[in-house]
Structure formats: structure tokens, C-alpha cells
N, CA, C and O atoms as CSV, one atom per row, in Angstrom:
chain,resi,resn,atom,element,x,y,z
A,1,MET,N,N,-19.881,45.413,-48.538
A,1,MET,CA,C,-19.778,45.067,-47.249
A,1,MET,C,C,-18.414,45.128,-46.451
A,1,MET,O,O,-17.329,44.738,-46.882
A,2,ASN,N,N,-18.626,45.606,-45.385
A,2,ASN,CA,C,-17.639,45.719,-44.455
A,2,ASN,C,C,-17.891,45.308,-43.151
A,2,ASN,O,O,-18.575,46.093,-42.495
A,3,ARG,N,N,-17.534,44.314,-42.610
A,3,ARG,CA,C,-17.810,43.591,-41.355
A,3,ARG,C,C,-16.584,43.322,-40.616
A,3,ARG,O,O,-15.502,43.111,-41.164
A,4,VAL,N,N,-16.801,43.335,-39.213
A,4,VAL,CA,C,-15.791,42.830,-38.365
A,4,VAL,C,C,-16.300,41.543,-37.615
A,4,VAL,O,O,-17.371,41.519,-37.009
A,5,PHE,N,N,-15.490,40.541,-37.705
A,5,PHE,CA,C,-15.955,39.459,-36.989
A,5,PHE,C,C,-14.817,38.853,-35.750
A,5,PHE,O,O,-13.590,38.909,-35.820
A,6,ILE,N,N,-15.439,38.419,-34.909
A,6,ILE,CA,C,-14.298,38.131,-33.739
A,6,ILE,C,C,-14.257,36.553,-33.842
A,6,ILE,O,O,-15.254,35.830,-33.839
A,7,ILE,N,N,-12.835,36.104,-33.941
A,7,ILE,CA,C,-12.690,34.681,-34.145
A,7,ILE,C,C,-11.543,34.404,-33.340
A,7,ILE,O,O,-10.477,34.922,-33.674
A,8,GLY,N,N,-11.599,33.577,-32.211
A,8,GLY,CA,C,-10.462,33.026,-31.306
A,8,GLY,C,C,-9.787,34.266,-30.588
A,8,GLY,O,O,-8.572,34.374,-30.422
A,9,GLY,N,N,-10.745,35.192,-30.180
A,9,GLY,CA,C,-10.152,36.412,-29.676
A,9,GLY,C,C,-9.709,37.557,-30.539
A,9,GLY,O,O,-9.393,38.630,-30.026
A,10,ARG,N,N,-9.675,37.351,-31.901
A,10,ARG,CA,C,-8.924,38.366,-32.726
A,10,ARG,C,C,-10.034,38.693,-33.644
A,10,ARG,O,O,-10.895,37.889,-33.999
A,11,ALA,N,N,-9.951,39.983,-34.017
A,11,ALA,CA,C,-10.852,40.771,-34.861
A,11,ALA,C,C,-10.371,40.456,-36.306
A,11,ALA,O,O,-9.178,40.321,-36.577
A,12,TYR,N,N,-11.337,40.352,-37.182
A,12,TYR,CA,C,-10.959,40.090,-38.620
A,12,TYR,C,C,-12.049,41.079,-39.415
A,12,TYR,O,O,-13.259,41.025,-39.192
A,13,ASN,N,N,-11.567,41.790,-40.165
A,13,ASN,CA,C,-12.243,42.933,-40.972
A,13,ASN,C,C,-12.590,42.087,-42.323
A,13,ASN,O,O,-11.639,41.507,-42.846
A,14,ILE,N,N,-13.718,41.984,-42.857
A,14,ILE,CA,C,-13.879,41.252,-44.072
A,14,ILE,C,C,-14.696,42.511,-44.861
A,14,ILE,O,O,-15.837,42.916,-44.637
A,15,ALA,N,N,-13.691,42.998,-45.884
A,15,ALA,CA,C,-14.260,43.884,-46.662
A,15,ALA,C,C,-14.868,43.302,-47.831
A,15,ALA,O,O,-15.055,42.091,-47.946
A,16,ALA,N,N,-15.247,44.352,-48.892
A,16,ALA,CA,C,-15.793,43.915,-50.342
A,16,ALA,C,C,-15.009,42.664,-50.736
A,16,ALA,O,O,-13.795,42.543,-50.566
A,17,LEU,N,N,-15.715,41.856,-51.212
A,17,LEU,CA,C,-15.243,40.577,-51.605
A,17,LEU,C,C,-14.829,40.726,-53.185
A,17,LEU,O,O,-15.378,41.568,-53.896
A,18,THR,N,N,-13.924,39.936,-53.624
A,18,THR,CA,C,-13.686,40.014,-55.076
A,18,THR,C,C,-14.144,38.863,-55.588
A,18,THR,O,O,-14.417,37.897,-54.877
A,19,ILE,N,N,-14.269,38.875,-56.913
A,19,ILE,CA,C,-14.746,37.622,-57.730
A,19,ILE,C,C,-13.610,36.482,-57.320
A,19,ILE,O,O,-13.956,35.368,-56.925
A,20,LYS,N,N,-12.271,36.859,-57.448
A,20,LYS,CA,C,-11.202,36.018,-57.524
A,20,LYS,C,C,-11.068,35.367,-55.966
A,20,LYS,O,O,-10.490,34.287,-55.847
A,21,ARG,N,N,-11.504,35.909,-55.024
A,21,ARG,CA,C,-11.701,35.652,-53.501
A,21,ARG,C,C,-12.566,34.564,-53.377
A,21,ARG,O,O,-12.205,33.536,-52.803
A,22,ILE,N,N,-13.840,34.718,-53.937
A,22,ILE,CA,C,-14.882,34.026,-54.031
A,22,ILE,C,C,-14.688,32.805,-54.711
A,22,ILE,O,O,-14.947,31.712,-54.207
A,23,SER,N,N,-14.243,32.970,-55.830
A,23,SER,CA,C,-13.929,31.815,-56.702
A,23,SER,C,C,-12.867,30.810,-56.028
A,23,SER,O,O,-12.977,29.590,-56.151
A,24,LEU,N,N,-11.834,31.425,-55.306
A,24,LEU,CA,C,-10.740,30.462,-54.723
A,24,LEU,C,C,-11.479,29.655,-53.543
A,24,LEU,O,O,-11.431,28.433,-53.403
A,25,ALA,N,N,-12.204,30.606,-52.682
A,25,ALA,CA,C,-12.851,29.952,-51.639
A,25,ALA,C,C,-13.970,28.623,-52.018
A,25,ALA,O,O,-14.077,27.573,-51.384
A,26,CYS,N,N,-14.714,29.022,-53.203
A,26,CYS,CA,C,-15.711,28.003,-53.820
A,26,CYS,C,C,-14.662,26.649,-54.259
A,26,CYS,O,O,-15.087,25.516,-54.032
A,27,LYS,N,N,-13.571,26.789,-54.760
A,27,LYS,CA,C,-12.645,25.852,-55.048
A,27,LYS,C,C,-12.211,24.926,-53.826
A,27,LYS,O,O,-12.075,23.709,-53.958
A,28,GLU,N,N,-12.030,25.517,-52.776
A,28,GLU,CA,C,-11.615,24.972,-51.560
A,28,GLU,C,C,-12.828,24.190,-51.068
A,28,GLU,O,O,-12.630,23.095,-50.542
A,29,MET,N,N,-14.072,24.662,-51.195
A,29,MET,CA,C,-15.106,23.914,-50.591
A,29,MET,C,C,-15.363,22.752,-51.536
A,29,MET,O,O,-15.918,21.770,-51.045
A,30,GLU,N,N,-15.041,22.726,-52.813
A,30,GLU,CA,C,-15.265,21.671,-53.831
A,30,GLU,C,C,-14.735,20.257,-53.228
A,30,GLU,O,O,-15.254,19.184,-53.534
A,31,ALA,N,N,-13.711,20.377,-52.394
A,31,ALA,CA,C,-12.934,19.165,-51.875
A,31,ALA,C,C,-14.027,18.404,-50.865
A,31,ALA,O,O,-14.142,17.181,-50.792
A,32,GLU,N,N,-14.801,19.366,-50.106
A,32,GLU,CA,C,-15.507,18.750,-49.039
A,32,GLU,C,C,-17.220,18.488,-50.134
A,32,GLU,O,O,-17.693,19.230,-50.994
A,33,ARG,N,N,-17.779,17.034,-49.556
A,33,ARG,CA,C,-18.878,16.912,-49.930
A,33,ARG,C,C,-20.065,17.552,-49.150
A,33,ARG,O,O,-20.434,17.342,-47.995
A,34,ILE,N,N,-20.567,18.402,-50.112
A,34,ILE,CA,C,-21.767,18.860,-49.440
A,34,ILE,C,C,-23.247,18.110,-49.370
A,34,ILE,O,O,-23.947,17.802,-50.334
A,35,PRO,N,N,-23.545,17.889,-47.882
A,35,PRO,CA,C,-24.624,17.063,-47.577
A,35,PRO,C,C,-25.742,17.015,-48.537
A,35,PRO,O,O,-26.174,18.146,-48.758
A,36,GLU,N,N,-26.275,16.200,-49.099
A,36,GLU,CA,C,-27.500,16.255,-49.943
A,36,GLU,C,C,-28.641,16.814,-49.095
A,36,GLU,O,O,-28.671,16.582,-47.887
A,37,GLY,N,N,-29.481,17.469,-49.637
A,37,GLY,CA,C,-30.717,18.166,-48.954
A,37,GLY,C,C,-30.385,19.234,-47.978
A,37,GLY,O,O,-31.267,19.569,-47.186
A,38,SER,N,N,-29.361,19.744,-47.940
A,38,SER,CA,C,-28.602,20.884,-47.102
A,38,SER,C,C,-29.819,21.898,-47.549
A,38,SER,O,O,-30.153,21.925,-48.733
A,39,SER,N,N,-30.447,22.698,-46.618
A,39,SER,CA,C,-31.454,23.775,-46.985
A,39,SER,C,C,-30.923,24.947,-46.721
A,39,SER,O,O,-31.328,25.899,-47.387
A,40,ASP,N,N,-29.936,25.161,-45.737
A,40,ASP,CA,C,-29.264,26.596,-45.733
A,40,ASP,C,C,-27.729,26.541,-45.530
A,40,ASP,O,O,-27.174,25.445,-45.451
A,41,PHE,N,N,-27.142,27.515,-45.456
A,41,PHE,CA,C,-25.530,27.655,-45.527
A,41,PHE,C,C,-24.966,27.289,-43.939
A,41,PHE,O,O,-23.794,26.968,-43.741
A,42,GLN,N,N,-25.968,27.387,-42.865
A,42,GLN,CA,C,-25.661,26.606,-41.716
A,42,GLN,C,C,-25.375,25.242,-41.756
A,42,GLN,O,O,-24.396,24.755,-41.191
A,43,GLU,N,N,-26.250,24.559,-42.450
A,43,GLU,CA,C,-26.137,22.829,-42.551
A,43,GLU,C,C,-24.830,22.678,-43.478
A,43,GLU,O,O,-23.957,21.870,-43.162
A,44,ILE,N,N,-24.737,23.335,-44.427
A,44,ILE,CA,C,-23.521,22.962,-45.475
A,44,ILE,C,C,-22.288,23.271,-44.587
A,44,ILE,O,O,-21.445,22.376,-44.525
A,45,PHE,N,N,-22.048,24.503,-43.834
A,45,PHE,CA,C,-20.871,24.659,-43.035
A,45,PHE,C,C,-20.715,23.709,-41.737
A,45,PHE,O,O,-19.627,23.486,-41.206
A,46,ASN,N,N,-21.536,23.356,-41.444
A,46,ASN,CA,C,-21.559,22.670,-40.076
A,46,ASN,C,C,-21.211,21.079,-40.577
A,46,ASN,O,O,-20.823,20.258,-39.745
A,47,GLY,N,N,-21.379,20.725,-41.978
A,47,GLY,CA,C,-20.921,19.388,-42.310
A,47,GLY,C,C,-19.391,19.321,-42.674
A,47,GLY,O,O,-18.786,18.275,-42.911
A,48,MET,N,N,-18.873,20.539,-42.684
A,48,MET,CA,C,-17.410,20.731,-43.238
A,48,MET,C,C,-16.550,20.502,-41.963
A,48,MET,O,O,-17.020,20.710,-40.844
A,49,LYS,N,N,-15.172,20.033,-42.179
A,49,LYS,CA,C,-14.254,20.099,-41.326
A,49,LYS,C,C,-13.846,21.588,-40.975
A,49,LYS,O,O,-14.115,22.590,-41.638
A,50,LYS,N,N,-13.134,21.515,-39.784
A,50,LYS,CA,C,-12.794,22.880,-39.292
A,50,LYS,C,C,-11.618,23.344,-39.997
A,50,LYS,O,O,-11.441,24.562,-39.984
A,51,GLU,N,N,-10.579,22.453,-40.755
A,51,GLU,CA,C,-9.690,23.122,-41.465
A,51,GLU,C,C,-10.166,23.597,-42.817
A,51,GLU,O,O,-9.615,24.568,-43.335
A,52,THR,N,N,-11.074,23.022,-43.368
A,52,THR,CA,C,-11.762,23.575,-44.659
A,52,THR,C,C,-12.242,24.961,-44.265
A,52,THR,O,O,-11.839,25.937,-44.897
A,53,LEU,N,N,-13.095,25.092,-43.238
A,53,LEU,CA,C,-13.605,26.402,-42.869
A,53,LEU,C,C,-12.522,27.387,-42.815
A,53,LEU,O,O,-12.541,28.444,-43.445
A,54,CYS,N,N,-11.509,26.977,-41.986
A,54,CYS,CA,C,-10.400,27.966,-41.774
A,54,CYS,C,C,-9.785,28.457,-43.225
A,54,CYS,O,O,-9.588,29.666,-43.341
A,55,LYS,N,N,-9.471,27.598,-44.338
A,55,LYS,CA,C,-9.000,27.859,-45.382
A,55,LYS,C,C,-9.996,28.697,-46.302
A,55,LYS,O,O,-9.581,29.541,-47.096
A,56,VAL,N,N,-11.177,28.432,-46.152
A,56,VAL,CA,C,-12.357,29.026,-47.054
A,56,VAL,C,C,-12.278,30.510,-46.459
A,56,VAL,O,O,-11.954,31.442,-47.196
A,57,LEU,N,N,-12.564,30.696,-45.190
A,57,LEU,CA,C,-12.497,32.006,-44.472
A,57,LEU,C,C,-11.365,32.818,-44.741
A,57,LEU,O,O,-11.566,34.017,-44.933
A,58,SER,N,N,-10.163,32.353,-44.789
A,58,SER,CA,C,-8.857,32.952,-45.063
A,58,SER,C,C,-8.884,33.570,-46.466
A,58,SER,O,O,-8.607,34.735,-46.750
A,59,LEU,N,N,-9.269,32.581,-47.301
A,59,LEU,CA,C,-9.229,33.022,-48.564
A,59,LEU,C,C,-10.118,34.401,-48.971
A,59,LEU,O,O,-9.738,35.320,-49.697
A,60,LEU,N,N,-11.415,34.266,-48.281
A,60,LEU,CA,C,-12.274,35.372,-48.482
A,60,LEU,C,C,-11.701,36.506,-47.737
A,60,LEU,O,O,-11.872,37.601,-48.273
A,61,ILE,N,N,-11.110,36.491,-46.711
A,61,ILE,CA,C,-10.639,37.546,-46.060
A,61,ILE,C,C,-9.224,38.192,-46.741
A,61,ILE,O,O,-9.121,39.356,-47.129
A,62,SER,N,N,-8.233,37.231,-46.791
A,62,SER,CA,C,-6.818,37.828,-47.401
A,62,SER,C,C,-6.477,37.400,-48.838
A,62,SER,O,O,-5.457,37.779,-49.413
A,63,GLY,N,N,-7.520,36.479,-49.451
A,63,GLY,CA,C,-7.038,36.145,-50.663
A,63,GLY,C,C,-5.826,34.951,-50.680
A,63,GLY,O,O,-5.199,34.629,-51.690
A,64,ASP,N,N,-5.675,34.472,-49.556
A,64,ASP,CA,C,-4.677,33.523,-49.409
A,64,ASP,C,C,-4.983,32.823,-48.311
A,64,ASP,O,O,-5.913,33.254,-47.628
A,65,THR,N,N,-4.259,31.544,-47.864
A,65,THR,CA,C,-4.470,30.662,-46.864
A,65,THR,C,C,-3.472,31.133,-45.564
A,65,THR,O,O,-3.348,30.379,-44.599
A,66,SER,N,N,-2.885,32.237,-45.615
A,66,SER,CA,C,-2.121,32.720,-44.744
A,66,SER,C,C,-2.506,33.147,-43.291
A,66,SER,O,O,-1.679,33.430,-42.426
A,67,LEU,N,N,-3.917,33.158,-43.121
A,67,LEU,CA,C,-4.712,33.059,-41.902
A,67,LEU,C,C,-5.040,31.898,-41.210
A,67,LEU,O,O,-5.433,31.852,-40.045
A,68,VAL,N,N,-4.867,30.961,-41.965
A,68,VAL,CA,C,-5.364,29.416,-41.526
A,68,VAL,C,C,-4.953,29.271,-40.077
A,68,VAL,O,O,-5.856,29.010,-39.282
A,69,ASN,N,N,-3.731,29.402,-39.625
A,69,ASN,CA,C,-3.221,28.683,-38.279
A,69,ASN,C,C,-3.874,29.861,-37.328
A,69,ASN,O,O,-4.052,29.406,-36.198
A,70,GLU,N,N,-4.260,31.151,-37.436
A,70,GLU,CA,C,-4.711,32.020,-36.740
A,70,GLU,C,C,-6.350,31.764,-36.510
A,70,GLU,O,O,-6.997,31.905,-35.472
A,71,LEU,N,N,-6.758,31.375,-37.726
A,71,LEU,CA,C,-8.211,31.077,-37.393
A,71,LEU,C,C,-8.534,29.750,-36.853
A,71,LEU,O,O,-9.674,29.549,-36.435
A,72,ALA,N,N,-7.595,28.771,-36.818
A,72,ALA,CA,C,-8.013,27.632,-36.311
A,72,ALA,C,C,-7.904,27.943,-34.633
A,72,ALA,O,O,-8.248,27.045,-33.865
A,73,GLN,N,N,-7.522,28.959,-34.213
A,73,GLN,CA,C,-7.393,29.054,-32.865
A,73,GLN,C,C,-8.848,29.297,-32.438
A,73,GLN,O,O,-9.071,29.186,-31.232
A,74,GLY,N,N,-9.956,29.638,-33.315
A,74,GLY,CA,C,-11.245,29.995,-32.905
A,74,GLY,C,C,-12.068,28.369,-32.923
A,74,GLY,O,O,-11.512,27.301,-33.182
A,75,GLU,N,N,-13.354,28.547,-32.612
A,75,GLU,CA,C,-14.284,27.444,-32.306
A,75,GLU,C,C,-14.848,27.286,-33.690
A,75,GLU,O,O,-14.844,28.217,-34.494
A,76,LYS,N,N,-15.350,26.057,-33.967
A,76,LYS,CA,C,-16.141,25.967,-35.277
A,76,LYS,C,C,-17.241,26.871,-35.589
A,76,LYS,O,O,-17.450,27.311,-36.720
A,77,ASP,N,N,-17.989,27.156,-34.479
A,77,ASP,CA,C,-19.270,27.930,-34.406
A,77,ASP,C,C,-18.744,29.578,-34.768
A,77,ASP,O,O,-19.469,30.345,-35.402
A,78,GLU,N,N,-17.680,29.883,-34.371
A,78,GLU,CA,C,-16.948,31.111,-34.673
A,78,GLU,C,C,-16.619,31.422,-36.125
A,78,GLU,O,O,-16.655,32.542,-36.635
A,79,LEU,N,N,-16.317,30.358,-36.680
A,79,LEU,CA,C,-16.069,30.239,-38.092
A,79,LEU,C,C,-17.159,30.116,-39.097
A,79,LEU,O,O,-17.062,30.459,-40.275
A,80,ILE,N,N,-18.346,29.525,-38.449
A,80,ILE,CA,C,-19.111,29.245,-39.588
A,80,ILE,C,C,-20.061,30.666,-39.537
A,80,ILE,O,O,-20.582,31.064,-40.579
A,81,GLU,N,N,-20.238,31.354,-38.331
A,81,GLU,CA,C,-21.141,32.550,-38.234
A,81,GLU,C,C,-20.510,33.493,-39.433
A,81,GLU,O,O,-21.324,33.810,-40.301
A,82,PRO,N,N,-19.356,33.909,-39.567
A,82,PRO,CA,C,-19.241,34.849,-40.654
A,82,PRO,C,C,-19.196,34.306,-41.919
A,82,PRO,O,O,-19.216,35.074,-42.882
A,83,LEU,N,N,-19.123,32.811,-42.126
A,83,LEU,CA,C,-19.082,32.346,-43.426
A,83,LEU,C,C,-20.595,32.275,-43.842
A,83,LEU,O,O,-20.977,32.354,-45.010
A,84,CYS,N,N,-21.419,32.115,-42.735
A,84,CYS,CA,C,-23.000,31.968,-43.301
A,84,CYS,C,C,-23.369,33.713,-43.540
A,84,CYS,O,O,-24.174,34.089,-44.392
A,85,ALA,N,N,-22.774,34.459,-42.810
A,85,ALA,CA,C,-23.038,36.005,-43.283
A,85,ALA,C,C,-22.776,36.384,-44.376
A,85,ALA,O,O,-23.569,37.057,-45.035
A,86,ILE,N,N,-21.271,35.929,-44.919
A,86,ILE,CA,C,-20.838,36.270,-46.094
A,86,ILE,C,C,-21.681,35.735,-47.360
A,86,ILE,O,O,-21.991,36.463,-48.303
A,87,TYR,N,N,-22.019,34.335,-47.258
A,87,TYR,CA,C,-22.479,33.732,-48.416
A,87,TYR,C,C,-24.059,34.309,-48.379
A,87,TYR,O,O,-24.644,34.546,-49.436
A,88,GLU,N,N,-24.661,34.502,-47.146
A,88,GLU,CA,C,-26.249,35.221,-47.504
A,88,GLU,C,C,-25.941,36.415,-48.024
A,88,GLU,O,O,-26.815,36.696,-48.845
A,89,ASP,N,N,-24.970,37.424,-47.940
A,89,ASP,CA,C,-24.772,38.537,-48.499
A,89,ASP,C,C,-24.665,38.421,-50.218
A,89,ASP,O,O,-25.179,39.145,-51.071
A,90,ILE,N,N,-23.919,37.392,-50.346
A,90,ILE,CA,C,-23.612,36.979,-51.819
A,90,ILE,C,C,-24.678,36.492,-52.480
A,90,ILE,O,O,-24.734,36.697,-53.692
A,91,GLU,N,N,-25.749,35.743,-51.813
A,91,GLU,CA,C,-26.676,35.389,-52.347
A,91,GLU,C,C,-27.711,36.533,-52.631
A,91,GLU,O,O,-28.289,36.703,-53.705
A,92,LYS,N,N,-27.855,37.302,-51.479
A,92,LYS,CA,C,-28.726,38.581,-51.856
A,92,LYS,C,C,-28.361,39.304,-52.823
A,92,LYS,O,O,-29.155,39.643,-53.700
A,93,ASP,N,N,-27.039,39.672,-52.816
A,93,ASP,CA,C,-26.707,40.408,-54.220
A,93,ASP,C,C,-26.755,39.745,-55.634
A,93,ASP,O,O,-26.885,40.416,-56.658
A,94,MET,N,N,-26.660,38.598,-55.625
A,94,MET,CA,C,-27.038,37.922,-56.953
A,94,MET,C,C,-28.431,37.867,-57.215
A,94,MET,O,O,-28.772,37.562,-58.358
A,95,LYS,N,N,-29.327,38.116,-56.332
A,95,LYS,CA,C,-30.721,37.987,-56.514
A,95,LYS,C,C,-30.979,39.400,-57.102
A,95,LYS,O,O,-31.672,39.499,-58.114
A,96,GLU,N,N,-30.497,40.397,-56.562
A,96,GLU,CA,C,-30.468,41.799,-57.037
A,96,GLU,C,C,-29.880,41.928,-58.321
A,96,GLU,O,O,-30.578,42.409,-59.213
A,97,ILE,N,N,-28.486,41.512,-58.618
A,97,ILE,CA,C,-28.220,41.726,-59.770
A,97,ILE,C,C,-29.034,40.621,-60.833
A,97,ILE,O,O,-28.981,40.960,-62.016
A,98,ARG,N,N,-29.685,39.504,-60.574
A,98,ARG,CA,C,-30.513,38.845,-61.687
A,98,ARG,C,C,-31.717,39.726,-61.865
A,98,ARG,O,O,-32.155,39.880,-63.005
A,99,GLN,N,N,-32.356,40.385,-60.731
A,99,GLN,CA,C,-33.507,41.353,-61.062
A,99,GLN,C,C,-32.994,42.608,-61.964
A,99,GLN,O,O,-33.745,43.143,-62.779
A,100,ILE,N,N,-31.702,43.017,-61.759
A,100,ILE,CA,C,-31.514,44.273,-62.597
A,100,ILE,C,C,-31.095,43.693,-64.243
A,100,ILE,O,O,-31.175,44.358,-65.275
A,101,ALA,N,N,-30.779,42.707,-64.151
A,101,ALA,CA,C,-30.423,41.869,-65.448
A,101,ALA,C,C,-31.718,41.676,-66.315
A,101,ALA,O,O,-31.812,41.831,-67.532
A,102,LYS,N,N,-32.703,41.302,-65.419
A,102,LYS,CA,C,-34.124,40.999,-66.235
A,102,LYS,C,C,-34.624,42.388,-66.454
A,102,LYS,O,O,-35.052,42.542,-67.598
A,103,GLN,N,N,-34.687,43.330,-65.774
A,103,GLN,CA,C,-35.278,44.396,-66.173
A,103,GLN,C,C,-34.443,45.143,-67.045
A,103,GLN,O,O,-35.131,46.051,-67.511
A,104,ILE,N,N,-32.957,45.201,-67.609
A,104,ILE,CA,C,-32.517,45.502,-68.551
A,104,ILE,C,C,-32.588,44.760,-69.674
A,104,ILE,O,O,-32.096,45.218,-70.705
A,105,CYS,N,N,-33.159,43.592,-69.672
A,105,CYS,CA,C,-33.404,42.808,-71.010
A,105,CYS,C,C,-34.683,43.083,-71.243
A,105,CYS,O,O,-34.930,42.883,-72.433
A,106,LEU,N,N,-35.959,43.591,-70.418
A,106,LEU,CA,C,-37.157,44.035,-70.728
A,106,LEU,C,C,-36.978,45.292,-71.635
A,106,LEU,O,O,-37.634,45.460,-72.663
A,107,LEU,N,N,-36.130,46.074,-71.215
A,107,LEU,CA,C,-35.750,47.304,-71.875
A,107,LEU,C,C,-35.458,47.339,-73.335
A,107,LEU,O,O,-35.956,48.060,-74.199
A,108,CYS,N,N,-34.358,46.215,-73.452
A,108,CYS,CA,C,-33.541,45.992,-74.720
A,108,CYS,C,C,-34.885,45.248,-75.839
A,108,CYS,O,O,-35.175,45.565,-76.993
A,109,ALA,N,N,-35.429,44.287,-75.031
A,109,ALA,CA,C,-36.212,43.688,-76.115
A,109,ALA,C,C,-37.764,43.130,-75.490
A,109,ALA,O,O,-37.931,42.227,-74.669
A,110,LYS,N,N,-38.733,43.910,-76.108
A,110,LYS,CA,C,-39.961,43.965,-75.288
A,110,LYS,C,C,-40.479,42.541,-76.006
A,110,LYS,O,O,-40.257,42.203,-77.168
A,111,PRO,N,N,-41.166,41.868,-75.077
A,111,PRO,CA,C,-41.675,40.388,-75.440
A,111,PRO,C,C,-43.032,40.722,-76.521
A,111,PRO,O,O,-43.836,41.650,-76.431
A,112,LYS,N,N,-42.980,39.770,-77.417
A,112,LYS,CA,C,-44.301,39.882,-78.374
A,112,LYS,C,C,-45.370,39.455,-77.494
A,112,LYS,O,O,-45.224,38.568,-76.653
A,113,VAL,N,N,-46.464,40.103,-77.699
A,113,VAL,CA,C,-47.917,40.016,-77.228
A,113,VAL,C,C,-48.695,39.388,-78.313
A,113,VAL,O,O,-48.881,39.971,-79.381
A,114,GLN,N,N,-49.172,38.160,-78.048
A,114,GLN,CA,C,-50.164,37.504,-79.001
A,114,GLN,C,C,-51.494,37.430,-78.661
A,114,GLN,O,O,-52.299,36.901,-79.427
């Protein structure tokens, strides 16, 4: 993934994410209560404070919180859009990885047919 998002009039390049960056962002989101019954990422991020969204996005972009003040210049919707896109891409990648792992397992150990 290599995308550019405009937030607060500034362009931010979001390159391939590392597991470390994703982990840091998820830890930051743990502090927020995710509303029960949220059906998609849009609902989840809409329920979060703008400050948390800035921290999460900064962690995903740079691996630290150095961009929080810059990102805070943008509107909440400008923060939610890239976060939704990022997490939808992660979800898609995880589904592909799961499918590949399933295929590898079937190659290694054929299930018994009775």
C-alpha cells in the first residue's frame, strides 16, 4: 500500500505498514471504548475522540506521535477517511493470508475421508 491523503491541507504518504506500527496504533485505540454493535470501521472511528484519531494516524504514518499536532489541524472526517482505508486494506490482507494458510495446511495434511 502506498497512498497519499490530504489532511488539514497537508499531504501525508502512507506507505507499507509494519506490524510494529499496527500494534502501536491498536494499543492506542484500546484506551477508547469501541461502541458495541459497530458494524464497520466508519462507526468505530466516528465514536472516537479526535485526539485519539490523530495519535493512531500518526503512529501508522510515522511510527510515533510526532505528527499529532499537524494532524489535529484537519477535520475529524479527514482523519476518519484514511483510517478506514488503512484498516479495510489490513482486513483484506488478513483474509488473503488466512486463505493462503488454509491452502498450505491442506497441502501438508490431507483430511481423512470416511
